[in-house]
C-alpha positions in Angstrom: 11.8 -9.1 2.5 11.4 -6.8 -0.4 10.5 -3.1 -0.2 7.0 -3.4 -1.1 6.4 -6.1 1.5 8.1 -3.9 4.1 6.0 -0.9 3.2 2.8 -3.0 3.5 3.9 -4.3 6.9 4.6 -0.7 8.1 1.1 0.4 6.9 -0.5 -2.5 8.7 1.4 -1.5 11.8 0.4 2.1 11.4 -3.3 1.2 10.9 -3.2 -1.0 14.1 -2.1 1.9 16.3 -5.1 3.0 18.4 -3.4 5.2 21.0 -3.4 8.9 19.9 -0.2 9.7 21.7 1.6 6.9 19.8 0.1 8.1 16.5 1.4 11.7 17.1 4.9 10.3 17.8 4.9 8.3 14.5 3.7 11.4 12.6 6.4 13.5 14.3 9.0 10.9 13.3 7.8 11.0 9.7 7.9 14.7 9.6 11.2 14.9 11.1 13.1 11.8 9.4 11.3 11.2 6.0 11.9 14.1 3.6 9.2 14.6 1.0 10.7 15.8 -2.1 9.1 18.6 -4.1 8.6 16.4 -7.2 6.6 13.9 -5.2 3.8 12.1 -7.2 1.1 13.4 -4.9 -0.6 16.8 -5.5 -1.3 19.2 -2.7 -5.0 18.1 -2.9 -4.1 14.4 -2.5 -1.8 15.3 0.4 -4.6 17.2 2.1 -7.0 14.2 1.6 -4.4 11.9 3.2 -3.9 14.3 6.1 -7.7 14.5 6.6 -7.9 10.7 6.7 -5.0 10.5 9.1 -6.8 13.0 11.4 -10.0 11.0 11.1 -8.1 8.0 12.3 -6.4 10.0 15.2 -9.7 11.4 16.2 -11.4 7.9 16.2 -13.8 9.0 13.5 -12.7 6.0 11.5 -11.7 2.6 12.9 -8.4 0.9 11.8 -8.7 -2.4 9.9 -7.2 -5.5 11.5 -4.5 -7.4 9.6 -6.8 -10.3 9.1 -9.6 -8.1 7.7 -7.1 -6.3 5.4 -5.9 -9.6 3.9 -9.5 -10.8 3.5 -10.4 -7.6 1.7 -7.3 -7.7 -0.6 -7.9 -11.3 -1.6 -11.5 -10.6 -2.2 -10.6 -7.7 -4.4 -8.2 -9.8 -6.4 -10.9 -12.4 -7.0 -13.3 -9.8 -8.1 -10.7 -8.4 -10.7 -10.1 -11.7 -12.3 
């Protein structure tokens, strides 16, 4: 499995977590174990947007997308492009 596929799988798993306690554990792990370098490609504004979206998911304001729906949406977007 290549790194892009692994990242997509991890994102899918993260989006499927519905339990707030589990999400907080995952967030804590990332803060503790995954160092974000200063020269990261994301601006502070983009990071704030991601944090806001994460909090919306944790709070239940937005619903995670299932793997099946994600694949369907990706394929539909690919067909629309060309």
